[in-house]
SEFIZA-3560 file (N, C-alpha, C; in Angstrom, 3 decimals):
REM SEFIZA-3560
<numar><xx>134.674</xx><yy>96.799</yy><zz>140.240</zz><atom>N</atom></numar>
<numar><xx>133.664</xx><yy>97.551</yy><zz>139.875</zz><atom>CA</atom></numar>
<numar><xx>134.146</xx><yy>99.611</yy><zz>140.349</zz><atom>C</atom></numar>
<numar><xx>134.603</xx><yy>99.806</yy><zz>141.437</zz><atom>N</atom></numar>
<numar><xx>135.296</xx><yy>100.870</yy><zz>142.137</zz><atom>CA</atom></numar>
<numar><xx>136.102</xx><yy>101.423</yy><zz>140.992</zz><atom>C</atom></numar>
<numar><xx>137.629</xx><yy>100.723</yy><zz>140.797</zz><atom>N</atom></numar>
<numar><xx>138.430</xx><yy>100.846</yy><zz>139.517</zz><atom>CA</atom></numar>
<numar><xx>138.082</xx><yy>101.230</yy><zz>138.406</zz><atom>C</atom></numar>
<numar><xx>136.368</xx><yy>100.706</yy><zz>138.160</zz><atom>N</atom></numar>
<numar><xx>136.617</xx><yy>100.973</yy><zz>136.309</zz><atom>CA</atom></numar>
<numar><xx>135.481</xx><yy>102.168</yy><zz>136.587</zz><atom>C</atom></numar>
<numar><xx>135.153</xx><yy>102.877</yy><zz>137.815</zz><atom>N</atom></numar>
<numar><xx>134.778</xx><yy>104.079</yy><zz>137.516</zz><atom>CA</atom></numar>
<numar><xx>135.975</xx><yy>104.771</yy><zz>137.954</zz><atom>C</atom></numar>
<numar><xx>136.768</xx><yy>104.851</yy><zz>138.538</zz><atom>N</atom></numar>
<numar><xx>138.009</xx><yy>105.677</yy><zz>138.874</zz><atom>CA</atom></numar>
<numar><xx>138.758</xx><yy>106.102</yy><zz>137.337</zz><atom>C</atom></numar>
<numar><xx>139.008</xx><yy>104.259</yy><zz>136.453</zz><atom>N</atom></numar>
<numar><xx>139.623</xx><yy>104.608</yy><zz>135.383</zz><atom>CA</atom></numar>
<numar><xx>138.637</xx><yy>105.479</yy><zz>134.529</zz><atom>C</atom></numar>
<numar><xx>137.634</xx><yy>105.399</yy><zz>134.340</zz><atom>N</atom></numar>
<numar><xx>136.413</xx><yy>106.233</yy><zz>133.549</zz><atom>CA</atom></numar>
<numar><xx>136.772</xx><yy>107.617</yy><zz>133.743</zz><atom>C</atom></numar>
<numar><xx>136.534</xx><yy>107.848</yy><zz>135.045</zz><atom>N</atom></numar>
<numar><xx>136.997</xx><yy>109.414</yy><zz>135.515</zz><atom>CA</atom></numar>
<numar><xx>138.314</xx><yy>109.871</yy><zz>135.207</zz><atom>C</atom></numar>
<numar><xx>139.313</xx><yy>108.662</yy><zz>135.097</zz><atom>N</atom></numar>
<numar><xx>140.464</xx><yy>109.137</yy><zz>134.855</zz><atom>CA</atom></numar>
<numar><xx>140.614</xx><yy>109.459</yy><zz>133.162</zz><atom>C</atom></numar>
<numar><xx>140.060</xx><yy>109.010</yy><zz>132.421</zz><atom>N</atom></numar>
<numar><xx>139.938</xx><yy>108.902</yy><zz>131.024</zz><atom>CA</atom></numar>
<numar><xx>139.162</xx><yy>110.291</yy><zz>130.792</zz><atom>C</atom></numar>
<numar><xx>138.307</xx><yy>110.700</yy><zz>131.673</zz><atom>N</atom></numar>
<numar><xx>137.520</xx><yy>111.535</yy><zz>131.256</zz><atom>CA</atom></numar>
<numar><xx>137.977</xx><yy>113.148</yy><zz>131.657</zz><atom>C</atom></numar>
<numar><xx>138.969</xx><yy>113.017</yy><zz>132.677</zz><atom>N</atom></numar>
<numar><xx>139.526</xx><yy>114.572</yy><zz>133.031</zz><atom>CA</atom></numar>
<numar><xx>140.722</xx><yy>114.001</yy><zz>132.186</zz><atom>C</atom></numar>
<numar><xx>141.725</xx><yy>113.210</yy><zz>131.413</zz><atom>N</atom></numar>
<numar><xx>142.689</xx><yy>113.067</yy><zz>130.591</zz><atom>CA</atom></numar>
<numar><xx>141.372</xx><yy>113.933</yy><zz>129.290</zz><atom>C</atom></numar>
<numar><xx>140.295</xx><yy>113.821</yy><zz>128.844</zz><atom>N</atom></numar>
<numar><xx>139.837</xx><yy>114.045</yy><zz>127.868</zz><atom>CA</atom></numar>
<numar><xx>139.240</xx><yy>115.846</yy><zz>127.930</zz><atom>C</atom></numar>
<numar><xx>138.965</xx><yy>115.984</yy><zz>129.042</zz><atom>N</atom></numar>
<numar><xx>138.728</xx><yy>117.652</yy><zz>129.417</zz><atom>CA</atom></numar>
<numar><xx>139.913</xx><yy>118.497</yy><zz>129.343</zz><atom>C</atom></numar>
<numar><xx>140.891</xx><yy>118.145</yy><zz>129.558</zz><atom>N</atom></numar>
<numar><xx>142.121</xx><yy>118.742</yy><zz>129.905</zz><atom>CA</atom></numar>
<numar><xx>143.059</xx><yy>118.680</yy><zz>128.296</zz><atom>C</atom></numar>
<numar><xx>142.582</xx><yy>117.616</yy><zz>127.828</zz><atom>N</atom></numar>
<numar><xx>142.930</xx><yy>117.594</yy><zz>126.280</zz><atom>CA</atom></numar>
<numar><xx>142.327</xx><yy>118.811</yy><zz>125.581</zz><atom>C</atom></numar>
<numar><xx>140.865</xx><yy>118.652</yy><zz>125.547</zz><atom>N</atom></numar>
<numar><xx>140.122</xx><yy>120.050</yy><zz>125.133</zz><atom>CA</atom></numar>
<numar><xx>140.560</xx><yy>121.105</yy><zz>125.514</zz><atom>C</atom></numar>
<numar><xx>140.746</xx><yy>121.516</yy><zz>126.382</zz><atom>N</atom></numar>
<numar><xx>140.995</xx><yy>122.525</yy><zz>127.230</zz><atom>CA</atom></numar>
<numar><xx>142.630</xx><yy>123.071</yy><zz>126.472</zz><atom>C</atom></numar>
<numar><xx>143.421</xx><yy>122.261</yy><zz>126.690</zz><atom>N</atom></numar>
<numar><xx>144.846</xx><yy>122.677</yy><zz>125.702</zz><atom>CA</atom></numar>
<numar><xx>144.099</xx><yy>122.763</yy><zz>124.343</zz><atom>C</atom></numar>
<numar><xx>143.840</xx><yy>122.471</yy><zz>123.657</zz><atom>N</atom></numar>
<numar><xx>143.473</xx><yy>122.522</yy><zz>121.988</zz><atom>CA</atom></numar>
<numar><xx>142.569</xx><yy>123.663</yy><zz>121.835</zz><atom>C</atom></numar>
<numar><xx>141.774</xx><yy>124.239</yy><zz>122.924</zz><atom>N</atom></numar>
<numar><xx>140.676</xx><yy>124.976</yy><zz>122.337</zz><atom>CA</atom></numar>
<numar><xx>141.127</xx><yy>126.471</yy><zz>123.267</zz><atom>C</atom></numar>
<numar><xx>141.658</xx><yy>126.243</yy><zz>124.485</zz><atom>N</atom></numar>
<numar><xx>141.926</xx><yy>127.821</yy><zz>125.124</zz><atom>CA</atom></numar>
<numar><xx>143.513</xx><yy>127.897</yy><zz>124.830</zz><atom>C</atom></numar>
<numar><xx>144.062</xx><yy>126.800</yy><zz>125.541</zz><atom>N</atom></numar>
<numar><xx>145.925</xx><yy>127.484</yy><zz>125.631</zz><atom>CA</atom></numar>
<numar><xx>146.607</xx><yy>127.417</yy><zz>124.986</zz><atom>C</atom></numar>
<numar><xx>146.314</xx><yy>126.384</yy><zz>123.563</zz><atom>N</atom></numar>
<numar><xx>147.027</xx><yy>127.131</yy><zz>122.464</zz><atom>CA</atom></numar>
<numar><xx>146.813</xx><yy>128.080</yy><zz>121.732</zz><atom>C</atom></numar>
<numar><xx>144.849</xx><yy>128.463</yy><zz>121.272</zz><atom>N</atom></numar>
<numar><xx>144.774</xx><yy>129.815</yy><zz>121.090</zz><atom>CA</atom></numar>
<numar><xx>145.210</xx><yy>130.951</yy><zz>121.391</zz><atom>C</atom></numar>
<numar><xx>145.145</xx><yy>131.251</yy><zz>122.445</zz><atom>N</atom></numar>
<numar><xx>145.491</xx><yy>132.062</yy><zz>123.529</zz><atom>CA</atom></numar>
<numar><xx>146.711</xx><yy>132.436</yy><zz>123.568</zz><atom>C</atom></numar>
<numar><xx>147.942</xx><yy>131.150</yy><zz>123.888</zz><atom>N</atom></numar>
<numar><xx>148.841</xx><yy>131.628</yy><zz>123.627</zz><atom>CA</atom></numar>
<numar><xx>149.538</xx><yy>131.667</yy><zz>122.463</zz><atom>C</atom></numar>
<numar><xx>148.637</xx><yy>131.801</yy><zz>121.300</zz><atom>N</atom></numar>
<numar><xx>148.712</xx><yy>131.943</yy><zz>120.066</zz><atom>CA</atom></numar>
<numar><xx>148.892</xx><yy>133.766</yy><zz>119.839</zz><atom>C</atom></numar>
<numar><xx>147.497</xx><yy>133.998</yy><zz>120.463</zz><atom>N</atom></numar>
<numar><xx>147.191</xx><yy>135.476</yy><zz>120.346</zz><atom>CA</atom></numar>
<numar><xx>148.048</xx><yy>136.026</yy><zz>121.153</zz><atom>C</atom></numar>
<numar><xx>148.527</xx><yy>135.952</yy><zz>122.463</zz><atom>N</atom></numar>
<numar><xx>149.250</xx><yy>136.740</yy><zz>123.157</zz><atom>CA</atom></numar>
<numar><xx>150.875</xx><yy>137.015</yy><zz>122.513</zz><atom>C</atom></numar>
<numar><xx>151.126</xx><yy>136.066</yy><zz>121.592</zz><atom>N</atom></numar>
<numar><xx>152.780</xx><yy>136.140</yy><zz>121.093</zz><atom>CA</atom></numar>
<numar><xx>152.260</xx><yy>137.173</yy><zz>119.591</zz><atom>C</atom></numar>
<numar><xx>150.830</xx><yy>136.932</yy><zz>119.127</zz><atom>N</atom></numar>
<numar><xx>151.216</xx><yy>137.568</yy><zz>118.310</zz><atom>CA</atom></numar>
<numar><xx>150.439</xx><yy>139.480</yy><zz>118.826</zz><atom>C</atom></numar>
<numar><xx>149.820</xx><yy>139.516</yy><zz>119.770</zz><atom>N</atom></numar>
<numar><xx>149.658</xx><yy>141.071</yy><zz>120.567</zz><atom>CA</atom></numar>
<numar><xx>151.076</xx><yy>141.260</yy><zz>120.878</zz><atom>C</atom></numar>
<numar><xx>151.900</xx><yy>140.329</yy><zz>121.436</zz><atom>N</atom></numar>
<numar><xx>153.258</xx><yy>141.013</yy><zz>121.552</zz><atom>CA</atom></numar>
<numar><xx>153.771</xx><yy>141.760</yy><zz>120.273</zz><atom>C</atom></numar>
<numar><xx>153.970</xx><yy>140.800</yy><zz>119.063</zz><atom>N</atom></numar>
<numar><xx>154.776</xx><yy>141.088</yy><zz>117.681</zz><atom>CA</atom></numar>
<numar><xx>154.137</xx><yy>142.065</yy><zz>117.148</zz><atom>C</atom></numar>
<numar><xx>152.769</xx><yy>142.742</yy><zz>117.289</zz><atom>N</atom></numar>
<numar><xx>151.733</xx><yy>143.634</yy><zz>116.764</zz><atom>CA</atom></numar>
<numar><xx>151.928</xx><yy>145.291</yy><zz>117.191</zz><atom>C</atom></numar>
<numar><xx>152.604</xx><yy>144.535</yy><zz>118.838</zz><atom>N</atom></numar>
<numar><xx>152.771</xx><yy>146.179</yy><zz>119.976</zz><atom>CA</atom></numar>
<numar><xx>154.273</xx><yy>146.374</yy><zz>119.500</zz><atom>C</atom></numar>
<numar><xx>155.130</xx><yy>145.710</yy><zz>119.355</zz><atom>N</atom></numar>
<numar><xx>156.621</xx><yy>145.986</yy><zz>118.627</zz><atom>CA</atom></numar>
<numar><xx>156.306</xx><yy>146.278</yy><zz>116.947</zz><atom>C</atom></numar>
<numar><xx>155.766</xx><yy>145.849</yy><zz>116.492</zz><atom>N</atom></numar>
<numar><xx>156.073</xx><yy>146.318</yy><zz>114.894</zz><atom>CA</atom></numar>
<numar><xx>155.332</xx><yy>147.762</yy><zz>115.562</zz><atom>C</atom></numar>
<numar><xx>154.009</xx><yy>148.077</yy><zz>115.797</zz><atom>N</atom></numar>
<numar><xx>153.431</xx><yy>149.569</yy><zz>115.489</zz><atom>CA</atom></numar>
<numar><xx>153.820</xx><yy>150.043</yy><zz>116.456</zz><atom>C</atom></numar>
<numar><xx>154.753</xx><yy>149.910</yy><zz>117.216</zz><atom>N</atom></numar>
<numar><xx>155.721</xx><yy>150.864</yy><zz>118.281</zz><atom>CA</atom></numar>
<numar><xx>156.892</xx><yy>151.573</yy><zz>117.205</zz><atom>C</atom></numar>
<numar><xx>157.585</xx><yy>150.381</yy><zz>115.941</zz><atom>N</atom></numar>
<numar><xx>158.431</xx><yy>150.631</yy><zz>115.216</zz><atom>CA</atom></numar>
<numar><xx>157.887</xx><yy>151.721</yy><zz>114.364</zz><atom>C</atom></numar>
<numar><xx>157.013</xx><yy>151.426</yy><zz>113.619</zz><atom>N</atom></numar>
<numar><xx>156.457</xx><yy>152.433</yy><zz>113.140</zz><atom>CA</atom></numar>
<numar><xx>155.269</xx><yy>153.369</yy><zz>113.292</zz><atom>C</atom></numar>
<numar><xx>155.096</xx><yy>153.315</yy><zz>114.598</zz><atom>N</atom></numar>
<numar><xx>154.910</xx><yy>154.942</yy><zz>115.200</zz><atom>CA</atom></numar>
<numar><xx>153.437</xx><yy>154.905</yy><zz>114.550</zz><atom>C</atom></numar>
<numar><xx>152.628</xx><yy>153.298</yy><zz>114.920</zz><atom>N</atom></numar>
<numar><xx>151.444</xx><yy>153.496</yy><zz>114.758</zz><atom>CA</atom></numar>
<numar><xx>150.669</xx><yy>153.723</yy><zz>115.984</zz><atom>C</atom></numar>
<numar><xx>149.482</xx><yy>153.710</yy><zz>116.440</zz><atom>N</atom></numar>
<numar><xx>148.791</xx><yy>153.573</yy><zz>117.966</zz><atom>CA</atom></numar>
<numar><xx>148.985</xx><yy>151.989</yy><zz>118.224</zz><atom>C</atom></numar>
<numar><xx>150.228</xx><yy>151.659</yy><zz>119.119</zz><atom>N</atom></numar>
<numar><xx>150.300</xx><yy>150.211</yy><zz>118.994</zz><atom>CA</atom></numar>
<numar><xx>148.824</xx><yy>149.545</yy><zz>119.908</zz><atom>C</atom></numar>
<numar><xx>148.579</xx><yy>150.223</yy><zz>120.932</zz><atom>N</atom></numar>
<numar><xx>147.323</xx><yy>149.178</yy><zz>122.181</zz><atom>CA</atom></numar>
<numar><xx>146.522</xx><yy>149.294</yy><zz>121.594</zz><atom>C</atom></numar>
<numar><xx>145.949</xx><yy>150.290</yy><zz>120.540</zz><atom>N</atom></numar>
<numar><xx>145.036</xx><yy>149.901</yy><zz>119.648</zz><atom>CA</atom></numar>
<numar><xx>144.447</xx><yy>148.428</yy><zz>118.920</zz><atom>C</atom></numar>
<numar><xx>145.601</xx><yy>148.346</yy><zz>118.041</zz><atom>N</atom></numar>
<numar><xx>146.338</xx><yy>147.237</yy><zz>117.184</zz><atom>CA</atom></numar>
<numar><xx>146.068</xx><yy>146.169</yy><zz>118.030</zz><atom>C</atom></numar>
<numar><xx>146.900</xx><yy>146.181</yy><zz>119.327</zz><atom>N</atom></numar>
<numar><xx>146.727</xx><yy>144.860</yy><zz>119.613</zz><atom>CA</atom></numar>
<numar><xx>145.036</xx><yy>144.677</yy><zz>120.677</zz><atom>C</atom></numar>
<numar><xx>144.568</xx><yy>145.550</yy><zz>120.598</zz><atom>N</atom></numar>
<numar><xx>142.998</xx><yy>145.088</yy><zz>121.206</zz><atom>CA</atom></numar>
<numar><xx>142.908</xx><yy>144.790</yy><zz>120.070</zz><atom>C</atom></numar>
<numar><xx>142.409</xx><yy>145.343</yy><zz>118.873</zz><atom>N</atom></numar>
<numar><xx>142.071</xx><yy>144.866</yy><zz>117.532</zz><atom>CA</atom></numar>
<numar><xx>142.031</xx><yy>143.347</yy><zz>117.252</zz><atom>C</atom></numar>
<numar><xx>143.829</xx><yy>143.063</yy><zz>117.086</zz><atom>N</atom></numar>
<numar><xx>144.167</xx><yy>141.707</yy><zz>117.289</zz><atom>CA</atom></numar>
<numar><xx>143.263</xx><yy>141.072</yy><zz>118.144</zz><atom>C</atom></numar>
<numar><xx>143.617</xx><yy>141.272</yy><zz>119.242</zz><atom>N</atom></numar>
<numar><xx>142.727</xx><yy>140.343</yy><zz>120.318</zz><atom>CA</atom></numar>
<numar><xx>141.241</xx><yy>140.021</yy><zz>120.311</zz><atom>C</atom></numar>
<numar><xx>140.719</xx><yy>141.408</yy><zz>120.176</zz><atom>N</atom></numar>
<numar><xx>139.182</xx><yy>141.217</yy><zz>120.221</zz><atom>CA</atom></numar>
<numar><xx>138.398</xx><yy>140.442</yy><zz>119.019</zz><atom>C</atom></numar>
<numar><xx>139.134</xx><yy>140.664</yy><zz>117.783</zz><atom>N</atom></numar>
<numar><xx>138.339</xx><yy>140.646</yy><zz>116.220</zz><atom>CA</atom></numar>
<numar><xx>138.605</xx><yy>138.668</yy><zz>116.208</zz><atom>C</atom></numar>
<numar><xx>137.562</xx><yy>138.355</yy><zz>116.077</zz><atom>N</atom></numar>
<numar><xx>137.776</xx><yy>136.730</yy><zz>116.320</zz><atom>CA</atom></numar>
<numar><xx>138.362</xx><yy>136.158</yy><zz>115.196</zz><atom>C</atom></numar>
<numar><xx>138.844</xx><yy>134.920</yy><zz>114.790</zz><atom>N</atom></numar>
<numar><xx>139.506</xx><yy>134.040</yy><zz>113.661</zz><atom>CA</atom></numar>
<numar><xx>140.908</xx><yy>134.385</yy><zz>112.891</zz><atom>C</atom></numar>
<numar><xx>141.682</xx><yy>135.306</yy><zz>113.685</zz><atom>N</atom></numar>
<numar><xx>142.681</xx><yy>136.143</yy><zz>113.367</zz><atom>CA</atom></numar>
<numar><xx>142.662</xx><yy>137.015</yy><zz>112.340</zz><atom>C</atom></numar>
<numar><xx>141.393</xx><yy>137.509</yy><zz>112.005</zz><atom>N</atom></numar>
<numar><xx>141.088</xx><yy>138.504</yy><zz>110.887</zz><atom>CA</atom></numar>
<numar><xx>141.845</xx><yy>139.797</yy><zz>111.630</zz><atom>C</atom></numar>
<numar><xx>141.951</xx><yy>140.258</yy><zz>112.853</zz><atom>N</atom></numar>
<numar><xx>142.448</xx><yy>141.485</yy><zz>113.389</zz><atom>CA</atom></numar>
<numar><xx>143.792</xx><yy>141.313</yy><zz>113.363</zz><atom>C</atom></numar>
<numar><xx>144.452</xx><yy>140.148</yy><zz>112.899</zz><atom>N</atom></numar>
<numar><xx>145.970</xx><yy>140.256</yy><zz>112.503</zz><atom>CA</atom></numar>
<numar><xx>146.091</xx><yy>140.522</yy><zz>110.619</zz><atom>C</atom></numar>
<numar><xx>145.269</xx><yy>139.553</yy><zz>110.007</zz><atom>N</atom></numar>
<numar><xx>145.277</xx><yy>140.317</yy><zz>108.662</zz><atom>CA</atom></numar>
<numar><xx>144.947</xx><yy>141.652</yy><zz>108.624</zz><atom>C</atom></numar>
<numar><xx>143.574</xx><yy>142.560</yy><zz>109.325</zz><atom>N</atom></numar>
<numar><xx>143.402</xx><yy>143.776</yy><zz>108.943</zz><atom>CA</atom></numar>
<numar><xx>144.647</xx><yy>144.672</yy><zz>109.286</zz><atom>C</atom></numar>
<numar><xx>145.558</xx><yy>144.184</yy><zz>110.445</zz><atom>N</atom></numar>
<numar><xx>146.818</xx><yy>144.804</yy><zz>110.954</zz><atom>CA</atom></numar>
<numar><xx>147.704</xx><yy>145.222</yy><zz>109.751</zz><atom>C</atom></numar>
<numar><xx>147.638</xx><yy>143.740</yy><zz>109.143</zz><atom>N</atom></numar>
<numar><xx>148.735</xx><yy>143.158</yy><zz>107.939</zz><atom>CA</atom></numar>
<numar><xx>148.786</xx><yy>144.204</yy><zz>106.898</zz><atom>C</atom></numar>
<numar><xx>147.376</xx><yy>144.420</yy><zz>106.647</zz><atom>N</atom></numar>
<numar><xx>146.959</xx><yy>144.919</yy><zz>105.218</zz><atom>CA</atom></numar>
<numar><xx>147.191</xx><yy>146.583</yy><zz>105.519</zz><atom>C</atom></numar>
<numar><xx>146.852</xx><yy>147.131</yy><zz>106.963</zz><atom>N</atom></numar>
<numar><xx>147.008</xx><yy>148.673</yy><zz>107.030</zz><atom>CA</atom></numar>
<numar><xx>148.536</xx><yy>148.932</yy><zz>107.264</zz><atom>C</atom></numar>
<numar><xx>149.180</xx><yy>148.065</yy><zz>107.830</zz><atom>N</atom></numar>
<numar><xx>150.743</xx><yy>147.904</yy><zz>108.213</zz><atom>CA</atom></numar>
<numar><xx>151.641</xx><yy>148.322</yy><zz>106.701</zz><atom>C</atom></numar>
<numar><xx>150.767</xx><yy>147.593</yy><zz>105.542</zz><atom>N</atom></numar>
<numar><xx>151.828</xx><yy>147.477</yy><zz>104.506</zz><atom>CA</atom></numar>
<numar><xx>151.425</xx><yy>148.436</yy><zz>103.412</zz><atom>C</atom></numar>
<numar><xx>149.774</xx><yy>149.464</yy><zz>103.742</zz><atom>N</atom></numar>
<numar><xx>149.095</xx><yy>150.869</yy><zz>103.022</zz><atom>CA</atom></numar>
<numar><xx>150.397</xx><yy>152.173</yy><zz>104.033</zz><atom>C</atom></numar>
<numar><xx>150.648</xx><yy>151.330</yy><zz>105.022</zz><atom>N</atom></numar>
<numar><xx>151.530</xx><yy>152.560</yy><zz>105.934</zz><atom>CA</atom></numar>
<numar><xx>152.994</xx><yy>152.484</yy><zz>105.594</zz><atom>C</atom></numar>
<numar><xx>153.248</xx><yy>151.451</yy><zz>105.096</zz><atom>N</atom></numar>
<numar><xx>154.563</xx><yy>151.083</yy><zz>104.696</zz><atom>CA</atom></numar>
<numar><xx>155.066</xx><yy>151.737</yy><zz>103.225</zz><atom>C</atom></numar>
<numar><xx>154.084</xx><yy>151.678</yy><zz>102.324</zz><atom>N</atom></numar>
<numar><xx>153.541</xx><yy>152.178</yy><zz>101.188</zz><atom>CA</atom></numar>
<numar><xx>153.833</xx><yy>153.646</yy><zz>101.268</zz><atom>C</atom></numar>
<numar><xx>152.501</xx><yy>154.400</yy><zz>101.638</zz><atom>N</atom></numar>
<numar><xx>152.595</xx><yy>155.674</yy><zz>101.730</zz><atom>CA</atom></numar>
<numar><xx>154.144</xx><yy>156.687</yy><zz>102.306</zz><atom>C</atom></numar>
<numar><xx>154.982</xx><yy>155.743</yy><zz>103.560</zz><atom>N</atom></numar>
<numar><xx>155.724</xx><yy>156.207</yy><zz>104.022</zz><atom>CA</atom></numar>
<numar><xx>157.243</xx><yy>156.097</yy><zz>102.950</zz><atom>C</atom></numar>
<numar><xx>157.113</xx><yy>155.420</yy><zz>102.465</zz><atom>N</atom></numar>
<numar><xx>158.092</xx><yy>155.379</yy><zz>101.159</zz><atom>CA</atom></numar>
<numar><xx>157.743</xx><yy>155.903</yy><zz>100.176</zz><atom>C</atom></numar>
<numar><xx>156.667</xx><yy>156.616</yy><zz>100.001</zz><atom>N</atom></numar>
<numar><xx>156.119</xx><yy>157.540</yy><zz>98.167</zz><atom>CA</atom></numar>
<numar><xx>156.391</xx><yy>158.813</yy><zz>98.922</zz><atom>C</atom></numar>
<numar><xx>156.063</xx><yy>159.187</yy><zz>100.485</zz><atom>N</atom></numar>
<numar><xx>156.588</xx><yy>160.805</yy><zz>101.025</zz><atom>CA</atom></numar>
<numar><xx>157.853</xx><yy>160.777</yy><zz>101.413</zz><atom>C</atom></numar>
<numar><xx>158.925</xx><yy>159.686</yy><zz>101.300</zz><atom>N</atom></numar>
<numar><xx>160.116</xx><yy>160.025</yy><zz>101.483</zz><atom>CA</atom></numar>
<numar><xx>160.857</xx><yy>159.879</yy><zz>100.226</zz><atom>C</atom></numar>
<numar><xx>160.246</xx><yy>159.454</yy><zz>99.120</zz><atom>N</atom></numar>
<numar><xx>160.680</xx><yy>159.351</yy><zz>97.644</zz><atom>CA</atom></numar>
<numar><xx>160.664</xx><yy>161.247</yy><zz>96.968</zz><atom>C</atom></numar>
<numar><xx>159.505</xx><yy>161.337</yy><zz>97.632</zz><atom>N</atom></numar>
<numar><xx>158.918</xx><yy>162.781</yy><zz>96.984</zz><atom>CA</atom></numar>
<numar><xx>160.015</xx><yy>164.048</yy><zz>97.471</zz><atom>C</atom></numar>
<numar><xx>160.557</xx><yy>163.870</yy><zz>98.964</zz><atom>N</atom></numar>
<numar><xx>161.186</xx><yy>165.039</yy><zz>99.511</zz><atom>CA</atom></numar>
<numar><xx>162.651</xx><yy>164.995</yy><zz>98.838</zz><atom>C</atom></numar>
//
């Protein structure tokens, strides 16, 4: 009887650990790597890096990253237009 209780608790702990891994650790790891990439890319493109990292981190479901990529591409095209006109 006691073994069955400990067996059930062991399975429950495994399930909780697996759910934490899936819903917390993996998404925050991805967001951390995205934040590092956005920071380095924004610094290289001379955009306000700290603001964009916060936007990528705060806006849910990776929408912040999509917004950054669209703004980044617009700034690339405007820089190319300015360079070609000079």
